[in-house]
C-alpha positions as CSV (number, residue, x, y, z in Angstrom):
1,X,-65.1,14.1,104.3
2,X,-63.2,16.8,102.1
3,X,-63.3,14.2,99.3
4,X,-67.1,13.6,99.3
5,X,-67.9,17.2,99.3
6,X,-65.5,17.7,96.5
7,X,-67.6,15.0,94.6
8,X,-71.0,16.4,95.1
9,X,-69.5,20.1,93.9
10,X,-68.5,17.9,90.7
11,X,-72.0,16.1,90.4
12,X,-74.0,18.9,91.0
13,X,-72.1,21.1,88.7
14,X,-72.2,18.5,86.1
15,X,-76.5,18.0,86.4
16,X,-76.9,22.0,86.6
17,X,-74.9,22.6,83.3
18,X,-76.8,19.9,81.4
19,X,-79.5,21.1,79.2
20,X,-82.9,18.9,78.2
21,X,-83.1,18.4,74.7
22,X,-86.3,18.3,72.3
23,X,-87.2,17.5,69.2
24,X,-88.9,19.6,66.4
25,X,-90.3,17.8,63.5
26,X,-90.8,18.7,59.6
27,X,-92.2,16.4,57.6
28,X,-92.9,17.1,53.6
29,X,-95.5,15.2,51.7
30,X,-97.1,15.1,48.3
31,X,-100.2,14.0,46.7
32,X,-101.2,11.7,43.4
33,X,-101.3,14.6,41.3
34,X,-97.6,15.8,42.5
35,X,-96.7,12.4,42.0
36,X,-98.2,11.8,38.6
37,X,-96.8,15.2,37.5
38,X,-93.2,14.5,38.5
39,X,-93.3,11.2,36.5
40,X,-95.4,12.2,33.4
41,X,-94.1,15.9,32.8
42,X,-90.5,15.8,34.2
43,X,-89.6,12.1,34.0
44,X,-88.5,12.0,38.0
45,X,-87.9,8.3,39.6
46,X,-86.0,9.5,42.7
47,X,-86.1,12.7,45.2
48,X,-83.4,13.7,47.7
49,X,-84.1,16.0,50.9
50,X,-81.2,18.2,52.1
51,X,-81.9,20.0,54.9
52,X,-78.8,23.2,55.7
53,X,-77.1,21.1,52.9
54,X,-77.0,17.8,55.2
55,X,-78.2,14.5,53.5
56,X,-81.2,13.7,55.1
57,X,-82.7,10.6,52.6
58,X,-83.5,9.5,49.3
59,X,-86.9,8.1,48.4
60,X,-88.8,6.8,45.4
61,X,-90.8,9.7,43.8
62,X,-93.6,7.3,42.9
63,X,-95.1,7.2,46.3
64,X,-98.0,9.6,47.9
65,X,-100.3,10.4,50.0
66,X,-104.0,10.6,49.3
67,X,-104.4,13.4,52.0
68,X,-102.1,15.0,54.5
69,X,-100.4,12.4,56.6
70,X,-100.3,12.6,60.4
71,X,-97.3,14.6,61.7
72,X,-93.9,12.3,61.9
73,X,-95.1,11.0,58.7
74,X,-94.6,11.9,55.1
75,X,-92.5,11.3,52.4
76,X,-89.4,13.1,54.1
77,X,-89.4,13.6,57.9
78,X,-86.9,16.1,59.8
79,X,-85.9,15.7,63.3
80,X,-84.4,18.9,64.4
81,X,-82.2,18.1,68.0
82,X,-82.5,21.2,70.0
83,X,-82.6,22.4,73.4
84,X,-85.9,23.6,75.3
85,X,-87.2,27.0,74.3
86,X,-85.1,27.1,70.9
87,X,-86.7,27.9,67.6
88,X,-84.6,27.2,64.6
89,X,-84.7,28.0,61.0
90,X,-83.5,25.8,58.0
91,X,-83.2,26.1,54.6
92,X,-84.0,22.9,52.5
93,X,-84.0,21.4,49.0
94,X,-85.5,18.5,47.3
95,X,-83.4,17.3,44.1
96,X,-84.1,15.2,41.4
97,X,-81.9,11.7,40.3
98,X,-80.1,14.1,38.2
99,X,-79.7,16.6,41.1
100,X,-81.9,19.2,39.6
101,X,-83.5,21.5,42.1
102,X,-87.6,20.7,42.3
103,X,-88.5,22.4,45.7
104,X,-86.6,24.8,47.6
105,X,-87.2,27.0,50.6
106,X,-86.9,27.6,54.2
107,X,-89.0,26.4,57.5
108,X,-88.9,26.7,60.8
109,X,-88.9,24.2,63.8
110,X,-89.9,24.9,67.2
111,X,-89.6,22.3,70.5
112,X,-91.6,19.7,70.7
113,X,-93.7,20.6,67.7
114,X,-94.4,19.1,64.2
115,X,-95.2,20.8,60.8
116,X,-96.0,19.5,57.7
117,X,-95.2,20.9,53.9
118,X,-97.5,20.0,51.3
119,X,-95.2,20.1,48.3
120,X,-96.9,21.0,44.9
121,X,-95.1,20.4,41.1
């Protein structure tokens, strides 16, 4: 019986301390004009996203959207795993194939929300 009580207390303690995780999303996108200008004016072929200096992904710069995509789509998508009721601020930078900064800035993620940022060159 004593072992059962100790085990019950341990299980209760473990589950009581466990926090639920939620995702916040930030999508970045651009249209034909930006894609065209990146190619024609700056000779950009590849773009790489970093969030808080962490590599997220690299894409072909010629890919574009004709109109704003649905959230959780876009050239880049960042997923922030967070605990309930958290908001987080992040720094981002997007570099070209030669490591030149094309865009940089800040964004906030909120639990269970998705936001779009239109990138214009």
